[in-house]
C-alpha positions as CSV (number, residue, x, y, z in Angstrom):
1,M,84.9,88.8,113.1
2,C,85.7,85.4,111.5
3,I,88.4,83.4,110.6
4,R,88.2,81.3,107.2
5,Q,90.9,79.2,106.7
6,K,89.9,77.0,104.1
7,C,88.8,77.7,100.2
8,Q,84.9,78.5,100.7
9,Y,82.1,79.9,98.7
10,P,78.8,80.2,100.6
11,T,76.5,81.7,98.3
12,R,75.1,83.9,101.0
13,R,78.9,85.1,102.1
14,F,80.3,85.8,98.4
15,C,77.5,86.3,96.0
16,L,75.9,89.0,94.5
17,W,72.3,89.1,94.8
18,T,71.6,88.5,90.9
19,I,72.4,85.3,91.4
20,W,68.8,84.7,92.5
21,V,68.1,85.6,88.7
22,L,70.5,83.8,87.3
23,G,69.4,80.6,89.3
24,S,71.4,79.2,92.4
25,S,73.2,76.5,90.5
26,S,74.9,78.6,88.4
27,P,78.5,78.3,88.3
28,L,78.6,82.2,89.0
29,T,78.0,81.6,92.5
30,S,81.3,80.9,93.5
31,F,82.4,84.9,93.3
32,A,80.5,87.5,94.2
33,A,82.5,90.6,92.4
34,A,83.3,88.7,89.2
35,S,80.2,87.6,88.4
36,S,78.6,90.2,86.7
37,T,77.8,89.2,83.6
38,E,75.3,91.8,83.2
39,Q,74.6,92.1,79.2
40,T,71.3,90.1,79.5
41,N,70.6,91.2,83.1
42,S,67.5,92.8,82.0
43,E,66.1,89.8,80.3
44,L,66.9,87.6,83.0
45,C,65.0,89.4,85.7
46,R,62.0,89.5,82.8
47,R,62.0,85.7,82.2
48,R,62.6,84.9,86.1
49,V,59.5,87.4,87.1
50,R,57.3,86.1,84.4
51,N,54.5,87.5,86.1
52,S,55.8,90.2,86.9
53,P,54.1,93.9,85.6
54,L,57.7,95.6,86.0
55,T,59.0,97.4,82.2
56,S,62.0,98.2,83.8
57,F,64.9,97.2,85.4
58,Y,67.5,99.4,87.8
59,P,71.0,97.8,88.1
60,L,72.5,99.0,91.2
61,H,74.4,96.1,92.0
62,Y,77.5,96.3,90.2
63,G,80.4,99.0,89.7
64,N,80.9,98.9,85.8
65,P,80.5,102.9,84.9
66,Q,80.8,102.7,80.7
67,L,78.0,99.4,80.5
68,L,75.3,102.0,82.5
69,G,76.2,104.7,80.4
70,Q,79.1,106.9,81.7
71,P,81.2,108.0,78.5
72,P,84.5,107.1,78.0
73,I,87.3,110.0,78.5
74,S,88.6,111.0,74.3
75,F,91.7,112.0,75.1
76,I,92.4,108.1,76.9
77,R,90.7,106.4,74.2
78,E,92.6,108.3,71.1
79,V,96.1,107.5,72.8
80,I,95.0,104.2,73.0
81,A,94.2,104.4,69.3
82,G,96.8,106.2,68.2
83,C,99.5,103.7,69.9
84,F,97.9,100.4,68.5
85,C,97.4,102.2,64.8
86,P,100.2,104.6,64.3
87,S,99.0,104.9,60.4
88,L,96.4,107.0,61.6
89,L,98.3,109.7,62.5
90,D,99.0,111.1,59.1
91,K,95.2,111.2,58.7
92,K,94.3,114.1,60.5
93,V,91.7,112.1,62.6
94,F,93.6,112.9,66.1
95,S,94.2,116.2,67.5
96,E,97.9,117.6,67.7
97,D,97.9,116.8,71.1
98,V,96.8,113.7,71.1
99,V,99.5,113.0,67.7
100,K,102.3,114.6,70.2
101,R,101.4,112.2,73.0
102,V,100.8,108.8,71.3
103,K,104.6,110.3,69.4
104,F,106.3,110.3,72.9
105,Y,105.2,107.1,74.1
106,L,106.0,105.0,70.9
107,D,109.3,107.0,71.0
108,N,110.0,105.5,74.5
109,I,109.0,102.1,73.5
110,P,111.6,99.5,71.6
111,N,110.8,99.9,67.9
112,G,107.4,101.9,69.1
113,A,106.0,97.8,69.4
114,V,103.0,98.1,72.0
115,G,102.2,94.6,71.1
116,A,105.7,93.6,72.6
117,Y,106.6,91.9,75.7
118,A,107.0,94.5,78.3
119,D,109.8,93.9,81.6
120,A,108.1,92.9,84.6
121,P,107.4,96.7,85.7
122,G,105.6,97.2,82.3
123,F,107.2,99.7,79.3
124,P,109.3,102.4,81.4
125,I,107.8,105.3,79.4
126,F,104.6,104.4,81.2
127,V,106.0,103.9,84.8
128,K,107.7,107.1,85.0
129,E,104.4,108.6,84.1
130,V,103.1,107.0,87.7
131,S,106.2,108.0,89.3
132,K,105.6,111.3,88.9
133,F,102.3,111.3,89.6
134,I,102.7,110.1,92.7
135,A,105.2,112.2,93.3
136,K,103.1,115.3,92.2
137,R,100.6,113.9,94.7
138,D,102.1,113.6,97.4
139,G,105.1,115.9,98.0
140,F,107.3,112.7,98.2
141,P,109.8,110.5,95.7
142,A,108.3,107.6,94.1
143,P,111.4,105.5,92.5
144,T,110.7,104.0,89.2
145,E,111.8,100.6,90.7
146,T,109.1,100.3,92.9
147,I,106.5,100.8,90.8
148,Y,104.7,97.8,88.7
149,L,102.0,98.7,86.4
150,T,99.1,95.5,86.4
151,D,96.0,94.1,84.6
152,G,94.0,96.0,87.3
153,T,94.1,95.8,90.9
154,L,93.3,92.4,91.0
155,D,95.9,90.9,89.4
156,G,98.1,93.4,91.8
157,M,96.7,92.1,94.5
158,M,96.6,88.2,93.8
159,F,100.6,88.5,93.1
160,V,101.6,90.7,96.8
161,L,99.4,88.0,99.0
162,K,101.0,85.1,97.3
163,L,104.2,86.7,97.9
164,L,103.0,87.0,101.4
165,F,101.5,84.1,102.0
166,S,104.9,82.1,101.9
167,K,104.1,79.7,104.8
168,Q,100.8,77.7,105.8
169,G,99.0,79.8,108.4
170,S,100.0,82.8,106.8
171,G,96.5,85.5,106.7
172,V,95.3,88.6,105.8
173,M,93.4,91.3,107.7
174,L,90.5,92.5,105.7
175,P,87.5,95.1,106.9
176,M,83.8,94.1,107.6
177,P,82.1,95.3,105.4
178,E,84.7,94.1,102.8
179,Y,84.8,94.0,99.0
180,P,84.1,90.4,98.5
181,G,86.8,90.0,96.1
182,Y,89.6,89.8,98.2
183,S,88.4,87.3,100.4
184,F,88.2,84.8,97.1
185,L,91.7,86.0,96.6
186,A,93.1,85.4,100.1
187,T,91.6,81.6,100.0
188,Q,93.0,81.2,96.5
189,A,96.3,82.0,97.9
190,E,95.8,79.8,100.1
191,G,95.6,82.5,103.0
192,A,93.4,82.4,106.0
193,V,91.1,85.7,106.0
194,V,90.6,87.9,109.2
195,T,88.0,90.6,109.2
196,Y,88.3,93.3,111.4
197,S,84.9,95.8,111.8
198,L,84.6,99.5,111.0
199,N,82.5,101.4,113.1
200,E,79.6,102.3,111.8
201,N,78.7,105.2,114.4
202,D,81.5,107.0,113.3
203,D,81.3,107.3,109.4
204,W,82.6,103.7,109.5
205,E,86.0,104.4,110.4
206,I,88.9,102.1,111.5
207,E,89.3,101.8,115.4
208,T,92.4,100.1,116.6
209,E,90.3,98.3,119.5
210,Q,88.9,96.4,116.7
211,L,92.1,95.6,115.0
212,E,93.9,94.4,118.1
213,E,90.3,91.8,118.9
214,A,90.9,90.5,115.4
215,Y,94.9,90.4,115.6
216,K,94.3,88.6,118.7
217,T,91.9,86.3,118.0
218,A,94.0,85.2,114.8
219,K,96.8,84.7,116.9
220,D,94.7,82.9,119.3
221,A,93.7,80.3,115.7
222,G,97.4,80.1,114.9
223,V,96.9,82.7,112.2
224,T,100.4,84.7,111.5
225,I,98.6,87.9,110.1
226,K,100.8,89.3,107.3
227,A,99.4,92.1,106.4
228,I,96.1,94.7,106.5
229,V,93.8,95.5,103.4
230,V,92.5,99.0,104.3
231,I,90.1,100.1,101.2
232,N,89.9,104.0,100.9
233,P,87.6,105.6,100.0
234,N,85.9,102.5,100.8
235,N,83.6,100.3,99.1
236,P,80.7,99.3,99.9
237,T,80.7,101.9,102.7
238,G,81.4,105.1,100.4
239,S,83.3,105.9,103.6
240,V,86.7,108.3,103.5
241,L,89.2,107.9,106.2
242,T,90.6,111.2,107.9
243,L,94.4,110.9,108.2
244,E,94.2,110.6,112.2
245,H,92.4,107.1,111.9
246,M,95.1,106.6,108.9
247,W,98.1,107.0,111.3
248,E,96.4,104.5,114.0
249,V,96.6,102.1,111.1
250,I,100.0,102.6,110.3
251,K,101.2,102.2,113.8
252,F,99.0,98.8,114.3
253,A,101.0,97.4,111.3
254,Y,104.4,98.5,112.6
255,K,103.4,97.1,116.1
256,Y,102.6,93.9,114.7
257,G,105.1,94.0,111.7
258,I,102.9,93.7,109.1
259,V,102.2,94.9,105.4
260,I,99.8,97.9,104.5
261,I,97.8,97.1,101.6
262,A,95.7,100.4,100.1
263,D,93.3,99.8,97.9
264,E,93.1,103.6,96.3
265,V,90.8,103.1,93.2
266,Y,88.2,105.5,94.2
267,Q,90.5,108.4,95.1
268,N,89.2,110.5,92.7
269,N,85.5,109.9,93.6
270,V,85.2,111.8,96.7
271,Y,82.4,114.5,97.8
272,G,81.8,117.9,99.6
273,S,83.9,118.1,102.5
274,H,85.8,115.1,102.4
275,K,89.3,115.3,101.3
276,F,91.9,112.0,100.0
277,V,94.7,111.3,101.6
278,S,96.8,108.5,99.8
279,F,98.3,105.8,102.7
280,K,101.9,106.8,101.1
281,K,101.6,110.5,102.1
282,A,100.3,109.3,105.9
283,V,103.2,107.4,106.2
284,C,105.7,110.1,105.1
285,T,104.3,112.3,107.8
286,V,103.5,109.7,110.5
287,E,106.5,110.4,113.4
288,D,109.3,108.2,113.4
289,P,109.5,105.2,113.5
290,Y,106.0,104.4,112.3
291,K,107.3,106.2,109.1
292,H,109.2,102.8,108.1
293,V,106.5,100.6,107.8
294,S,105.8,98.9,104.3
295,L,103.3,99.8,102.5
296,V,101.7,98.4,99.3
297,S,99.3,100.8,97.6
298,F,96.6,100.5,94.1
299,N,95.3,102.4,91.7
300,S,93.4,101.8,89.1
301,I,91.9,102.8,85.2
302,S,88.3,101.1,86.1
303,K,87.1,103.8,88.8
304,G,87.6,107.3,89.5
305,Y,86.5,109.5,86.3
306,T,87.9,106.8,83.7
307,G,86.0,103.9,84.3
308,E,87.5,101.6,81.9
309,C,87.1,98.4,83.7
310,G,87.4,96.2,80.3
311,V,90.8,97.6,79.3
312,R,92.5,96.5,82.6
313,G,95.4,98.4,84.1
314,G,96.2,99.5,87.1
315,Y,99.4,100.1,88.7
316,M,101.0,99.2,92.4
317,E,103.8,100.9,94.5
318,F,106.0,99.1,97.0
319,H,107.2,101.8,100.3
320,N,109.8,100.5,102.7
321,F,110.4,97.9,101.1
322,D,114.1,96.6,101.5
323,K,115.8,96.4,97.9
324,D,117.3,92.9,98.2
325,V,113.3,92.5,98.3
326,L,112.6,94.3,95.5
327,A,114.9,92.7,93.8
328,Q,113.0,89.3,94.6
329,I,110.2,90.7,93.5
330,H,111.5,91.8,90.1
331,K,112.3,88.5,89.4
332,I,109.0,86.9,90.3
333,R,107.4,89.4,88.5
334,D,109.2,89.5,85.4
335,A,107.4,86.2,84.1
336,C,104.7,88.3,83.9
337,S,103.8,91.5,81.0
338,V,101.1,93.2,81.6
339,N,98.7,94.7,78.8
340,A,99.5,97.6,76.6
341,A,96.2,99.3,76.5
342,G,95.7,99.0,80.3
343,S,99.6,100.9,80.6
344,I,99.0,103.2,78.0
345,A,95.5,104.2,80.1
346,V,97.0,104.5,83.1
347,A,100.0,106.6,81.6
348,V,97.4,109.1,80.5
349,L,95.4,109.2,84.0
350,C,98.6,110.0,85.5
351,N,99.5,112.4,83.2
352,P,96.3,113.9,81.7
353,P,95.8,116.9,79.4
354,S,96.4,120.6,81.2
355,Y,96.9,123.9,80.4
356,E,100.6,123.5,80.6
357,N,100.9,120.4,78.4
358,C,98.2,120.6,75.5
359,S,96.4,123.3,74.0
360,K,93.7,125.5,75.5
361,E,90.8,123.2,73.2
362,T,92.1,120.0,74.2
363,A,92.2,120.6,78.0
364,D,88.9,122.3,77.7
365,Q,87.6,119.5,76.5
366,F,89.6,117.2,78.7
367,F,88.2,119.0,82.0
368,K,84.6,119.1,80.7
369,E,84.5,115.6,80.3
370,R,85.8,114.6,83.3
371,D,84.2,117.3,85.7
372,T,80.6,116.2,84.3
373,I,81.0,112.5,85.3
374,L,82.4,113.5,88.8
375,S,80.0,116.5,89.1
376,R,77.5,113.7,88.5
377,L,78.4,111.4,90.9
378,A,78.7,113.9,93.9
379,K,75.1,115.1,92.4
380,K,73.7,111.8,92.5
381,A,75.5,110.9,95.9
382,Q,74.0,114.0,98.2
383,M,70.3,113.3,96.5
384,T,70.6,109.9,97.9
385,V,71.2,110.2,101.4
386,Q,68.7,113.4,100.9
387,V,66.1,110.3,99.5
388,L,67.3,107.7,101.6
389,N,66.8,109.3,105.1
390,Q,63.3,110.1,104.0
391,C,62.2,106.5,104.1
392,K,61.0,104.5,107.0
393,N,63.5,102.4,108.8
394,I,66.6,103.4,106.5
395,E,69.6,105.1,108.0
396,C,71.9,106.1,105.6
397,P,75.6,108.3,106.5
398,D,76.5,111.1,104.1
399,I,78.6,109.3,101.1
400,G,81.9,110.8,101.1
401,G,83.9,108.8,98.1
402,A,83.6,105.8,96.1
403,M,80.5,104.7,94.3
404,Y,78.0,103.5,96.6
405,A,75.4,103.8,99.2
406,F,75.3,101.2,101.8
407,P,72.0,102.1,104.2
408,R,71.5,100.2,106.9
409,V,67.5,98.8,107.3
410,N,66.1,98.6,109.8
411,L,64.0,95.8,109.8
412,P,61.2,94.5,112.3
413,Q,60.5,91.8,113.5
414,S,57.5,90.3,111.1
415,V,59.9,90.7,108.3
416,L,62.5,89.1,110.3
417,D,60.1,85.9,110.8
418,L,59.4,86.2,107.0
419,A,62.7,86.1,106.3
420,K,63.0,83.0,108.0
421,K,60.0,81.1,107.0
422,A,61.7,82.1,103.2
423,D,64.9,80.6,104.3
424,Q,66.7,83.5,103.5
425,E,69.4,86.1,105.2
426,P,67.1,88.7,106.4
427,S,69.0,91.6,104.3
428,E,68.5,88.8,100.8
429,Y,64.7,88.8,101.6
430,F,64.3,92.6,102.0
431,C,66.4,93.0,98.4
432,R,64.4,90.6,96.9
433,E,61.2,91.9,97.9
434,M,62.2,95.4,96.6
435,L,63.5,94.1,93.4
436,E,60.2,92.0,92.8
437,A,58.1,95.1,93.6
438,T,60.2,97.9,91.6
439,G,63.0,96.4,89.5
440,I,65.4,97.8,91.3
441,I,68.3,95.2,91.9
442,T,71.0,96.0,94.8
443,V,72.9,94.1,96.7
444,P,72.1,92.6,100.2
445,G,74.3,93.6,103.1
446,S,75.6,89.8,103.7
447,G,77.6,89.6,100.6
448,F,80.1,92.2,102.2
449,G,79.6,91.0,105.8
450,Q,77.5,92.8,108.8
451,N,77.6,93.2,112.4
452,P,75.2,90.7,114.3
453,D,72.1,92.0,114.2
454,T,72.0,94.4,111.4
455,Y,71.1,95.0,107.8
456,H,72.0,96.9,104.8
457,F,71.8,96.6,101.0
458,R,74.6,98.7,98.8
459,M,73.7,100.4,95.7
460,S,75.9,102.1,92.9
461,L,75.3,105.8,91.7
462,L,76.3,104.9,88.5
463,L,72.9,105.2,86.2
464,W,74.3,107.8,84.1
465,D,70.8,109.8,83.3
466,P,70.2,111.8,86.2
467,N,66.7,111.7,85.6
468,E,66.3,107.7,85.6
469,F,68.9,107.8,88.2
470,E,65.8,110.2,89.8
471,E,63.0,108.1,88.8
472,M,64.9,105.4,90.4
473,L,64.9,106.8,93.9
474,M,61.4,107.9,94.1
475,K,60.2,104.3,93.4
476,M,62.6,103.2,95.8
477,K,61.2,105.7,98.6
478,K,57.6,104.8,97.5
479,F,58.2,101.0,98.1
480,I,60.0,101.4,101.4
481,N,57.2,103.6,102.9
482,K,54.3,101.4,102.2
483,Y,56.8,98.2,102.9
484,F,57.3,99.2,106.6
485,T,53.7,101.0,107.0
486,K,52.5,97.5,105.9
487,H,55.5,95.6,108.4
488,T,55.5,97.8,111.6
């Protein structure tokens, strides 16, 4: 656990491993999650590793699905195209279902002007689509006045943190391991970051004891905790919270009068026997008085099965906020206008083709595209766990959700000594060794935070070609077993 009250960006804390490829002087070293200029990644690797015999590289270090080959969902792209270029509707390039959806959206936007500024929450027709989706998912109402469209989750998160950090000395609790982007946003919003440790021995669940310890540490340091961030399914660990543990978080938040901020962008990425339950549903089903806790929850088109990272779209829902507070939020947010393309994509995500609202042909195509993406991720998650647990000194828990594995690496003293000699954090040293030997690019656990004397790396499951992914796993297995045979 740690507290950060100043905006500091130490390379090893916030920086993706591949910054090594760019060089330590790169300005990108200030922020991990936003530093992925991957379009020339392989070429940069080749330039850096000039004497390497490697001919291919495996970029497992970022969550950018379409860059790694995942195809877009046709219906989403076609509806966006039709809304921005309605003249195409008469040229019979789209199915009747796409034309029908485009006309429905344009008829509910003033003058059909998707290029105009939208109201603070976004165009009402798109907000209504989100409202219906949440209500259907959870079985509880989601009033439109509590929903705001966003230009992705980071846009909404920064807005919320700035609202909460109204006084000096305010802070937010973040999980460790954490998604580094939230630390960056919190410090940019001039708030303190207080980390609470996830329990690695219990599938990375949240434990009340760790929450209480983090809160006490913050209080002793003069930090007023305003919110707790929960990522479910989790990046980087791939864990999925149980309802019982979610209720513990809710009771903790109620006890201290703090807001829960739920990052649920991976809610469609859940595998095996694991089940996703939204924090909205968890709050609505917990007993009194805890069901009155305030909650802001996020979803996005960047992850799930859509992978539309560059389109920038998402939403946030403010649950259990006083109407006067919502009125103030509306006034502040009124200066913002979200982009229309992202809003359209969010609307289709929340109201996708089905046999009830589309022809059988359109619905079949959508389900085929969606299920191919999700089934490949599930298969790769299962394969990754199986192969990594056949490797020496590696412990990889079940991947319940999201798009990543976060295996533990038990480094022997000889490797720790070599890392120290190289003046590198041990997990960073190991990742570098693997990159130079195999071309496999991963992120050291130090980039997300680790408990003392534990070492990890994060790898994504996003290489689209199953054969390439399996080939990569075999190279990784061969390297690790050989490496730890040498370093015993």
